[in-house]
DRENDO-1510 file (C-alpha; in Angstrom, 1 decimal, always signed):
<recs>
REC; n; res; u; v; w
REC; 1; MET; +229.8; -58.7; +124.7 .
REC; 2; ALA; +228.3; -58.0; +121.3 .
REC; 3; THR; +226.5; -61.3; +121.3 .
REC; 4; ALA; +225.0; -60.6; +124.6 .
REC; 5; ALA; +224.1; -57.0; +123.6 .
REC; 6; ILE; +222.3; -57.5; +120.3 .
REC; 7; GLY; +219.2; -59.1; +121.8 .
REC; 8; GLY; +216.4; -57.5; +123.7 .
REC; 9; SER; +217.9; -54.0; +123.5 .
REC; 10; HIS; +218.1; -54.0; +119.7 .
REC; 11; LEU; +215.4; -56.3; +118.5 .
REC; 12; VAL; +212.8; -55.1; +121.0 .
REC; 13; ALA; +213.7; -51.7; +122.5 .
REC; 14; SER; +215.2; -50.0; +119.4 .
REC; 15; THR; +212.4; -51.4; +117.2 .
REC; 16; GLN; +209.7; -50.3; +119.7 .
REC; 17; ALA; +211.2; -46.8; +119.9 .
REC; 18; GLY; +211.1; -46.4; +116.1 .
REC; 19; ALA; +207.6; -48.0; +115.9 .
REC; 20; LYS; +206.1; -45.6; +118.5 .
REC; 21; PHE; +208.0; -42.4; +118.0 .
REC; 22; GLY; +209.7; -42.6; +114.6 .
REC; 23; TRP; +213.1; -41.0; +114.5 .
REC; 24; GLN; +212.6; -38.8; +117.6 .
REC; 25; LEU; +214.6; -41.1; +120.0 .
REC; 26; ALA; +217.6; -41.6; +117.7 .
REC; 27; LEU; +219.6; -39.0; +119.7 .
REC; 28; LEU; +218.7; -40.5; +123.1 .
REC; 29; ILE; +219.8; -44.0; +121.9 .
REC; 30; PHE; +223.1; -42.5; +120.5 .
REC; 31; LEU; +223.8; -40.6; +123.8 .
REC; 32; VAL; +223.1; -43.5; +126.1 .
REC; 33; ASN; +225.6; -45.6; +124.1 .
REC; 34; VAL; +228.2; -42.8; +124.2 .
REC; 35; PHE; +227.8; -42.1; +127.9 .
REC; 36; LYS; +228.0; -45.8; +128.9 .
REC; 37; TYR; +231.2; -46.3; +126.8 .
REC; 38; PRO; +233.8; -45.5; +129.5 .
REC; 39; PHE; +232.2; -47.9; +131.9 .
REC; 40; PHE; +232.3; -50.8; +129.5 .
REC; 41; ARG; +235.8; -49.9; +128.3 .
REC; 42; ALA; +236.9; -50.3; +132.0 .
REC; 43; SER; +236.8; -54.1; +131.5 .
REC; 44; VAL; +239.5; -53.9; +128.9 .
REC; 45; SER; +241.6; -51.1; +130.5 .
REC; 46; TYR; +241.7; -52.8; +134.0 .
REC; 47; THR; +242.0; -56.4; +133.0 .
REC; 48; ILE; +244.7; -55.9; +130.4 .
REC; 49; SER; +246.7; -53.5; +132.7 .
REC; 50; THR; +246.5; -55.7; +135.9 .
REC; 51; GLN; +245.6; -59.2; +134.6 .
REC; 52; GLN; +242.8; -59.2; +137.1 .
REC; 53; THR; +239.0; -59.1; +136.6 .
REC; 54; LEU; +236.8; -56.2; +137.6 .
REC; 55; GLN; +235.5; -58.1; +140.6 .
REC; 56; GLN; +239.0; -58.7; +141.8 .
REC; 57; GLY; +239.5; -55.0; +141.4 .
REC; 58; TYR; +236.4; -54.2; +143.5 .
REC; 59; MET; +237.8; -56.5; +146.2 .
REC; 60; SER; +241.1; -54.6; +146.2 .
REC; 61; MET; +239.1; -51.4; +146.9 .
REC; 62; GLY; +237.4; -53.0; +149.8 .
REC; 63; LYS; +235.1; -55.9; +150.5 .
REC; 64; GLY; +232.0; -53.6; +150.6 .
REC; 65; TYR; +232.5; -52.7; +147.0 .
REC; 66; LEU; +232.6; -56.3; +145.8 .
REC; 67; LEU; +229.6; -57.2; +148.1 .
REC; 68; THR; +227.6; -54.4; +146.5 .
REC; 69; ALA; +228.4; -55.6; +143.0 .
REC; 70; PHE; +227.7; -59.2; +144.0 .
REC; 71; LEU; +224.2; -58.5; +145.4 .
REC; 72; LEU; +223.3; -56.4; +142.4 .
REC; 73; ASN; +224.6; -59.2; +140.1 .
REC; 74; CYS; +222.4; -61.7; +142.0 .
REC; 75; ILE; +219.3; -59.7; +141.0 .
REC; 76; ALA; +220.4; -58.9; +137.5 .
REC; 77; ALA; +221.4; -62.5; +136.7 .
REC; 78; VAL; +218.0; -64.1; +137.3 .
REC; 79; VAL; +215.9; -61.3; +135.8 .
REC; 80; ASN; +218.0; -60.7; +132.7 .
REC; 81; SER; +218.4; -64.4; +132.1 .
REC; 82; ALA; +214.7; -65.0; +132.4 .
REC; 83; ALA; +213.9; -62.2; +129.9 .
REC; 84; LEU; +216.3; -63.6; +127.3 .
REC; 85; LEU; +215.1; -67.1; +127.9 .
REC; 86; MET; +211.5; -66.1; +127.4 .
REC; 87; PHE; +212.5; -64.2; +124.2 .
REC; 88; ALA; +214.3; -67.3; +122.8 .
REC; 89; ALA; +211.3; -69.5; +123.7 .
REC; 90; SER; +208.8; -67.1; +122.0 .
REC; 91; LEU; +210.9; -67.4; +118.8 .
REC; 92; LEU; +211.1; -71.2; +119.2 .
REC; 93; GLY; +207.3; -71.1; +119.3 .
REC; 94; TYR; +207.3; -69.8; +115.7 .
REC; 95; PHE; +208.4; -73.2; +114.4 .
REC; 96; VAL; +206.3; -75.5; +116.7 .
REC; 97; PRO; +203.2; -76.7; +114.8 .
REC; 98; VAL; +201.1; -77.0; +118.0 .
REC; 99; ALA; +200.5; -74.3; +120.6 .
REC; 100; LEU; +202.7; -75.0; +123.6 .
REC; 101; PRO; +202.5; -73.0; +126.8 .
REC; 102; MET; +205.3; -70.5; +127.2 .
REC; 103; PRO; +206.7; -72.3; +130.3 .
REC; 104; VAL; +207.1; -75.5; +128.3 .
REC; 105; LEU; +208.9; -73.7; +125.5 .
REC; 106; CYS; +211.2; -72.0; +128.1 .
REC; 107; ALA; +211.9; -75.5; +129.7 .
REC; 108; ILE; +213.0; -76.8; +126.3 .
REC; 109; ILE; +215.4; -73.9; +125.7 .
REC; 110; LEU; +216.7; -74.0; +129.3 .
REC; 111; THR; +217.4; -77.7; +129.2 .
REC; 112; ALA; +219.3; -77.4; +125.9 .
REC; 113; SER; +221.3; -74.5; +127.3 .
REC; 114; LEU; +222.2; -76.4; +130.5 .
REC; 115; VAL; +223.3; -79.4; +128.4 .
REC; 116; ILE; +225.6; -77.2; +126.2 .
REC; 117; LEU; +227.1; -75.3; +129.2 .
REC; 118; ILE; +227.6; -78.3; +131.5 .
REC; 119; ALA; +229.0; -80.5; +128.8 .
REC; 120; GLY; +231.5; -77.8; +127.9 .
REC; 121; HIS; +230.4; -77.0; +124.4 .
REC; 122; PHE; +230.1; -73.3; +124.9 .
REC; 123; SER; +233.2; -72.4; +123.0 .
REC; 124; ALA; +231.9; -74.2; +119.9 .
REC; 125; LEU; +228.6; -72.5; +120.2 .
REC; 126; ASN; +230.4; -69.2; +120.6 .
REC; 127; ASN; +232.0; -69.6; +117.2 .
REC; 128; VAL; +228.7; -70.5; +115.5 .
REC; 129; ALA; +227.1; -67.5; +117.3 .
REC; 130; LYS; +229.5; -65.1; +115.5 .
REC; 131; ILE; +228.4; -66.5; +112.1 .
REC; 132; ILE; +224.7; -66.2; +113.1 .
REC; 133; MET; +225.3; -62.7; +114.4 .
REC; 134; ALA; +226.9; -61.7; +111.1 .
REC; 135; ALA; +223.8; -63.1; +109.2 .
REC; 136; LEU; +221.5; -61.1; +111.4 .
REC; 137; VAL; +223.5; -57.9; +110.7 .
REC; 138; VAL; +223.4; -58.5; +107.0 .
REC; 139; ALA; +219.7; -59.3; +107.1 .
REC; 140; THR; +218.8; -56.2; +109.2 .
REC; 141; LEU; +221.0; -53.9; +107.0 .
REC; 142; SER; +219.3; -55.3; +103.9 .
REC; 143; ALA; +215.8; -55.0; +105.3 .
REC; 144; THR; +216.4; -51.4; +106.4 .
REC; 145; ALA; +217.9; -50.4; +103.1 .
REC; 146; MET; +214.9; -51.8; +101.2 .
REC; 147; ALA; +212.5; -50.1; +103.6 .
REC; 148; TRP; +214.4; -46.8; +103.1 .
REC; 149; TYR; +214.1; -47.3; +99.3 .
REC; 150; GLN; +210.4; -48.1; +99.5 .
REC; 151; GLY; +209.7; -45.2; +101.9 .
REC; 152; PRO; +207.9; -45.0; +105.2 .
REC; 153; VAL; +204.5; -46.7; +105.5 .
REC; 154; ALA; +203.1; -43.8; +107.5 .
REC; 155; PRO; +200.9; -41.3; +105.5 .
REC; 156; ALA; +202.5; -38.1; +104.4 .
REC; 157; ASP; +200.5; -36.1; +107.0 .
REC; 158; TYR; +201.1; -38.5; +109.9 .
REC; 159; GLN; +202.5; -36.9; +113.0 .
REC; 160; ALA; +204.1; -39.3; +115.5 .
REC; 161; PRO; +203.4; -38.6; +119.2 .
REC; 162; SER; +206.1; -36.8; +121.2 .
REC; 163; PRO; +208.2; -38.9; +123.6 .
REC; 164; TRP; +209.3; -35.7; +125.5 .
REC; 165; ASN; +206.8; -35.7; +128.3 .
REC; 166; MET; +206.6; -37.1; +131.8 .
REC; 167; ALA; +204.1; -39.8; +130.7 .
REC; 168; THR; +206.8; -41.5; +128.6 .
REC; 169; ILE; +209.6; -41.6; +131.2 .
REC; 170; GLY; +209.0; -45.3; +131.9 .
REC; 171; PHE; +209.4; -46.1; +128.2 .
REC; 172; LEU; +212.5; -44.1; +127.9 .
REC; 173; VAL; +214.0; -45.9; +130.8 .
REC; 174; VAL; +213.1; -49.3; +129.3 .
REC; 175; THR; +214.7; -48.2; +126.0 .
REC; 176; MET; +218.0; -47.2; +127.8 .
REC; 177; GLY; +218.1; -50.1; +130.3 .
REC; 178; TRP; +219.8; -52.7; +128.0 .
REC; 179; MET; +221.3; -50.2; +125.6 .
REC; 180; PRO; +223.7; -51.5; +124.4 .
REC; 181; ALA; +223.7; -54.0; +127.3 .
REC; 182; PRO; +223.5; -53.9; +131.1 .
REC; 183; ILE; +226.8; -52.4; +132.5 .
REC; 184; GLU; +227.4; -55.4; +134.7 .
REC; 185; ILE; +228.2; -57.3; +131.4 .
REC; 186; SER; +231.5; -55.4; +131.7 .
REC; 187; GLY; +232.4; -57.6; +134.6 .
REC; 188; ILE; +231.6; -60.7; +132.6 .
REC; 189; THR; +233.6; -59.4; +129.6 .
REC; 190; SER; +236.5; -58.8; +132.1 .
REC; 191; LEU; +236.3; -62.4; +133.2 .
REC; 192; TRP; +236.3; -63.8; +129.7 .
REC; 193; LEU; +239.2; -61.5; +128.7 .
REC; 194; LYS; +241.3; -62.6; +131.6 .
REC; 195; GLN; +240.8; -66.2; +130.5 .
REC; 196; GLN; +241.6; -65.3; +126.9 .
REC; 197; CYS; +244.9; -63.7; +128.1 .
REC; 198; GLN; +245.9; -66.9; +129.9 .
REC; 199; ASN; +245.4; -68.9; +126.6 .
REC; 200; GLU; +246.8; -66.6; +124.0 .
REC; 201; LYS; +248.8; -63.4; +123.7 .
REC; 202; VAL; +246.5; -60.4; +123.9 .
REC; 203; THR; +248.0; -56.9; +123.5 .
REC; 204; ALA; +246.5; -53.7; +124.8 .
REC; 205; LYS; +246.2; -52.4; +121.2 .
REC; 206; SER; +244.4; -55.6; +119.9 .
REC; 207; ALA; +242.1; -55.8; +123.0 .
REC; 208; LEU; +241.0; -52.2; +122.7 .
REC; 209; PHE; +240.5; -52.5; +118.9 .
REC; 210; ASP; +238.3; -55.6; +119.3 .
REC; 211; PHE; +236.3; -53.9; +122.0 .
REC; 212; ASN; +235.8; -50.6; +120.1 .
REC; 213; LEU; +234.8; -52.5; +116.9 .
REC; 214; GLY; +232.2; -54.5; +118.8 .
REC; 215; TYR; +230.9; -51.5; +120.8 .
REC; 216; MET; +230.6; -49.3; +117.7 .
REC; 217; THR; +228.9; -52.1; +115.8 .
REC; 218; THR; +226.2; -52.5; +118.5 .
REC; 219; MET; +225.7; -48.8; +118.7 .
REC; 220; LEU; +225.2; -48.4; +115.0 .
REC; 221; LEU; +222.9; -51.5; +114.9 .
REC; 222; ALA; +220.7; -50.0; +117.6 .
REC; 223; LEU; +220.1; -47.0; +115.2 .
REC; 224; VAL; +219.5; -49.4; +112.3 .
REC; 225; PHE; +216.8; -51.3; +114.3 .
REC; 226; LEU; +215.2; -47.9; +115.2 .
REC; 227; ALA; +215.2; -47.0; +111.5 .
REC; 228; LEU; +213.5; -50.3; +110.7 .
REC; 229; GLY; +210.8; -49.7; +113.2 .
REC; 230; ALA; +210.3; -46.1; +112.1 .
REC; 231; LEU; +210.0; -47.0; +108.4 .
REC; 232; VAL; +207.9; -50.1; +108.6 .
REC; 233; LEU; +205.8; -49.8; +111.8 .
REC; 234; ASN; +205.5; -46.1; +112.7 .
REC; 235; GLY; +202.2; -44.8; +111.5 .
REC; 236; SER; +201.0; -48.2; +110.2 .
REC; 237; GLY; +198.3; -48.5; +112.8 .
REC; 238; GLU; +199.7; -51.9; +114.0 .
REC; 239; THR; +200.1; -52.4; +117.7 .
REC; 240; LEU; +203.0; -54.5; +119.0 .
REC; 241; ALA; +201.7; -57.7; +120.6 .
REC; 242; ALA; +202.6; -58.1; +124.3 .
REC; 243; GLY; +202.6; -62.0; +124.2 .
REC; 244; GLY; +205.8; -63.8; +123.2 .
REC; 245; ILE; +204.5; -65.8; +120.2 .
REC; 246; GLY; +202.6; -62.8; +118.8 .
REC; 247; PHE; +205.6; -60.5; +119.1 .
REC; 248; SER; +207.9; -63.0; +117.5 .
REC; 249; HIS; +205.6; -63.3; +114.4 .
REC; 250; GLN; +205.5; -59.5; +114.2 .
REC; 251; LEU; +209.3; -59.3; +114.4 .
REC; 252; VAL; +209.8; -61.8; +111.6 .
REC; 253; SER; +207.1; -60.1; +109.5 .
REC; 254; LEU; +209.0; -56.9; +109.9 .
REC; 255; TYR; +211.8; -58.4; +107.8 .
REC; 256; ALA; +209.6; -60.4; +105.4 .
REC; 257; SER; +207.5; -57.3; +104.5 .
REC; 258; THR; +210.7; -55.6; +103.2 .
REC; 259; ILE; +213.1; -58.3; +102.0 .
REC; 260; GLY; +210.4; -60.6; +100.6 .
REC; 261; GLU; +208.1; -63.4; +101.8 .
REC; 262; TRP; +210.7; -65.9; +100.7 .
REC; 263; SER; +212.9; -64.8; +103.6 .
REC; 264; ARG; +210.3; -65.4; +106.4 .
REC; 265; TYR; +211.6; -68.7; +107.8 .
REC; 266; LEU; +215.2; -67.9; +107.1 .
REC; 267; ILE; +214.9; -64.8; +109.2 .
REC; 268; ALA; +213.0; -66.7; +111.9 .
REC; 269; VAL; +215.8; -69.2; +112.1 .
REC; 270; ILE; +218.5; -66.5; +112.2 .
REC; 271; ALA; +216.6; -64.5; +114.9 .
REC; 272; PHE; +216.0; -67.6; +117.0 .
REC; 273; LEU; +219.6; -68.7; +116.9 .
REC; 274; CYS; +220.8; -65.2; +117.7 .
REC; 275; ILE; +218.6; -64.9; +120.8 .
REC; 276; PHE; +219.3; -68.5; +121.8 .
REC; 277; GLY; +223.1; -67.7; +121.6 .
REC; 278; SER; +222.5; -64.6; +123.6 .
REC; 279; SER; +220.6; -66.5; +126.3 .
REC; 280; ILE; +223.3; -69.1; +126.6 .
REC; 281; THR; +226.0; -66.4; +126.8 .
REC; 282; VAL; +224.1; -64.6; +129.6 .
REC; 283; TYR; +223.5; -67.8; +131.6 .
REC; 284; ASP; +227.2; -68.7; +131.3 .
REC; 285; GLY; +228.5; -65.2; +132.0 .
REC; 286; TYR; +226.3; -64.3; +135.0 .
REC; 287; SER; +226.9; -67.7; +136.6 .
REC; 288; ARG; +230.7; -67.4; +136.2 .
REC; 289; ALA; +230.6; -63.9; +137.7 .
REC; 290; LEU; +228.5; -65.0; +140.6 .
REC; 291; ALA; +230.8; -68.0; +141.3 .
REC; 292; GLU; +233.9; -65.7; +141.1 .
REC; 293; GLY; +232.3; -63.0; +143.3 .
REC; 294; PHE; +231.2; -65.5; +146.0 .
REC; 295; SER; +234.6; -67.2; +146.0 .
REC; 296; LEU; +236.4; -63.8; +146.4 .
REC; 297; LEU; +234.1; -62.9; +149.3 .
REC; 298; LYS; +235.0; -66.2; +151.0 .
REC; 299; GLY; +238.7; -65.5; +150.5 .
REC; 300; GLN; +239.3; -67.9; +147.7 .
REC; 301; PRO; +241.2; -66.6; +144.7 .
REC; 302; GLU; +239.3; -68.5; +142.0 .
REC; 303; ALA; +236.0; -70.4; +141.6 .
REC; 304; SER; +236.1; -74.1; +140.6 .
REC; 305; ASN; +234.0; -75.5; +137.8 .
REC; 306; SER; +231.8; -77.2; +140.3 .
REC; 307; GLN; +231.0; -73.8; +141.9 .
REC; 308; PHE; +230.2; -72.5; +138.4 .
REC; 309; VAL; +227.8; -75.4; +137.8 .
REC; 310; ARG; +226.1; -74.9; +141.2 .
REC; 311; TRP; +225.5; -71.2; +140.5 .
REC; 312; LEU; +224.3; -72.0; +136.9 .
REC; 313; LEU; +221.7; -74.3; +138.4 .
REC; 314; VAL; +220.6; -71.7; +140.9 .
REC; 315; VAL; +220.3; -69.0; +138.3 .
REC; 316; SER; +218.4; -71.4; +136.1 .
REC; 317; VAL; +215.8; -72.4; +138.7 .
REC; 318; VAL; +215.2; -68.9; +140.0 .
REC; 319; SER; +214.9; -67.4; +136.4 .
REC; 320; PHE; +212.4; -70.2; +135.5 .
REC; 321; GLY; +210.4; -69.3; +138.5 .
REC; 322; ILE; +210.2; -65.7; +137.3 .
REC; 323; ILE; +209.0; -66.8; +133.9 .
REC; 324; LEU; +206.1; -68.8; +135.6 .
REC; 325; PHE; +205.2; -65.5; +137.2 .
REC; 326; PHE; +205.1; -63.5; +134.0 .
REC; 327; LYS; +203.7; -66.5; +131.9 .
REC; 328; SER; +203.6; -65.4; +128.3 .
REC; 329; ALA; +203.8; -61.6; +128.7 .
REC; 330; LEU; +207.1; -61.2; +126.9 .
REC; 331; LEU; +207.1; -57.4; +126.5 .
REC; 332; ALA; +206.2; -56.9; +130.2 .
REC; 333; MET; +209.0; -59.3; +131.2 .
REC; 334; LEU; +211.5; -57.5; +129.0 .
REC; 335; GLY; +210.3; -54.1; +130.2 .
REC; 336; PHE; +210.7; -55.2; +133.8 .
REC; 337; ALA; +214.3; -56.5; +133.1 .
REC; 338; MET; +215.3; -53.3; +131.2 .
REC; 339; THR; +213.9; -51.0; +133.9 .
REC; 340; LEU; +215.8; -53.0; +136.6 .
REC; 341; ALA; +218.9; -52.8; +134.6 .
REC; 342; PHE; +218.7; -49.0; +134.3 .
REC; 343; MET; +218.2; -48.7; +138.0 .
REC; 344; THR; +221.3; -50.7; +138.8 .
REC; 345; THR; +223.4; -49.1; +135.9 .
REC; 346; PRO; +224.6; -46.0; +137.8 .
REC; 347; MET; +226.0; -48.0; +140.6 .
REC; 348; PHE; +228.0; -50.3; +138.3 .
REC; 349; ALA; +229.1; -47.3; +136.3 .
REC; 350; TRP; +230.4; -45.6; +139.5 .
REC; 351; LEU; +232.2; -48.8; +140.6 .
REC; 352; ASN; +234.0; -49.0; +137.2 .
REC; 353; HIS; +234.8; -45.3; +137.1 .
REC; 354; LYS; +236.3; -45.4; +140.6 .
REC; 355; LEU; +238.3; -48.5; +139.8 .
REC; 356; VAL; +240.0; -47.3; +136.7 .
REC; 357; ASN; +240.8; -44.0; +138.2 .
REC; 358; THR; +242.6; -45.5; +141.2 .
REC; 359; ALA; +244.3; -48.4; +139.5 .
REC; 360; ALA; +247.6; -48.4; +137.6 .
REC; 361; ILE; +246.3; -48.4; +134.0 .
REC; 362; LYS; +248.7; -48.8; +131.1 .
REC; 363; THR; +249.3; -45.5; +129.3 .
REC; 364; GLU; +247.9; -46.7; +125.9 .
REC; 365; LEU; +244.6; -47.7; +127.7 .
REC; 366; LYS; +244.1; -44.6; +129.8 .
REC; 367; GLY; +242.5; -42.5; +127.2 .
REC; 368; GLY; +242.7; -38.8; +127.2 .
REC; 369; LEU; +240.8; -35.8; +128.7 .
REC; 370; GLY; +237.9; -36.5; +126.4 .
REC; 371; LEU; +237.3; -40.0; +127.9 .
REC; 372; ARG; +237.4; -38.6; +131.4 .
REC; 373; VAL; +234.9; -35.9; +130.5 .
REC; 374; VAL; +232.6; -38.4; +128.9 .
REC; 375; SER; +232.9; -40.6; +132.0 .
REC; 376; TYR; +231.9; -37.8; +134.4 .
REC; 377; LEU; +229.1; -36.7; +132.0 .
REC; 378; GLY; +227.9; -40.3; +131.9 .
REC; 379; LEU; +227.7; -40.4; +135.7 .
REC; 380; ILE; +225.7; -37.2; +135.8 .
REC; 381; TYR; +223.4; -38.4; +133.0 .
REC; 382; LEU; +222.8; -41.9; +134.6 .
REC; 383; PHE; +222.3; -40.7; +138.1 .
REC; 384; GLY; +220.2; -37.7; +137.0 .
REC; 385; PHE; +217.9; -39.8; +134.8 .
REC; 386; LEU; +217.6; -42.4; +137.7 .
REC; 387; ALA; +216.5; -39.6; +140.0 .
REC; 388; LEU; +214.0; -38.3; +137.5 .
REC; 389; PHE; +212.6; -41.8; +137.1 .
REC; 390; ILE; +212.3; -42.3; +140.8 .
REC; 391; ILE; +210.4; -39.0; +141.2 .
REC; 392; TRP; +208.1; -39.9; +138.2 .
REC; 393; LYS; +207.5; -43.4; +139.5 .
REC; 394; TRP; +207.1; -42.9; +143.3 .
REC; 395; VAL; +206.7; -39.1; +144.0 .
REC; 396; LEU; +204.4; -37.6; +141.4 .
</recs>
C-alpha cells in the first residue's frame, strides 16, 4: 500500500501544495489522512478476522454492493493506472538523449510492466521496490533538512496567497484525492493480505502493526514533501511545468538544489524506479481486483490467472488510450485522476464502514470508541466536501 501511495499524491500533490500556498495546507493534508484511516484499516480488520477479501465481504452484504464497487473500480483502474504510467514515462524521458513523444515513452514503460507481471516477476520487483522506497525516503528527508537549514527561498516580506476561498476548491480536491492513496486501494491491500495469510502465518497484531507503520510513514512523508515545496519553491517565482518532461526536470532539480548538483542523476534514478514500481503495483492490484470482482459477480469463488491476465490487458489498452487523449499534459492527467478519486472516495469509505460494522471482527482489531468517532467524522468530512465540490463545479 505504501508503494502505491507514495507516488502522485506525495511527489506531485503535496509538493504543489507547498509550492503554491506554503504551510497553509499542512492541516488539511493531516486531516484527510486521519479521516481516511478507518476505511483503509478495514482491509486489515476484515481480512484477518474472516480470511476473506473486502470484495467478498461486499458480496456477502448483497450483490448490489459488490456491483457498485466493481463499476467504480473499472473507472478508477484505467484512470489511475494511466496517470502513474504517464508520470513514470515523464521521468524516463529525463534519461533519454533524444526527445521522444510521451505516447512512445508510455508504450516503453507499459510493455516492460506487462512483461514483468505476465512473466510472474512481480514479487522480485516488490522486494526491490522496498529498497528504492527507502532510498527515496532518505533522500527526501535529507533534502528537506538541508532546505530547512538554508531557510526558505521566499523573500522575508513574501505573503503566499490564501487557499481558503471558493476559487481553490478544485485544487484542494486534487490535493486530497490521492492522499495518501485512493480508498479502493484498501480492496487491493485486502486481496494481497489474504494471499499472504495463505502462504505464511500472519497474526492480527503483526498485520495491524505493519499497516499502522506503513500508513503513518505515508502521512508523515506527505507533510515532508509539502515542507520541501514550501521551502524551495514557494515565493521563488518559478511556475510548475504542466508537461511531463518539464515537470520531471523540476522535480529532480528540487532535490539537486538542496542536496547538491552531484545528486541530480541519482535522485532521477530513485524517483523513476519509485514511480515505475508504483505503476506496476497499481496495474497488478487493480487487475486482480477487477478479476476477483467479476468472478464473484458470476458466482465463481476465485479468479484464475488467465482471468487476471485478460483484465490486465484490458486495463492496459484503455489506460493507454486515455494517455493518447491527454498527450503530454502530466499535471492535467494527474489532476483529473485525483479529482475522480476524490469523487469516488466517499462511496468506498461508506462500503468499508458498513462492512466492518456488520461483520464479526476480532476483538483486537475492532478499535475503540475513538476509531468509531473518526470513522463517522470521516464520512461527514468526505461526503460534505464532495457536496461542496459539486456545488462549486456545477451549481455556482
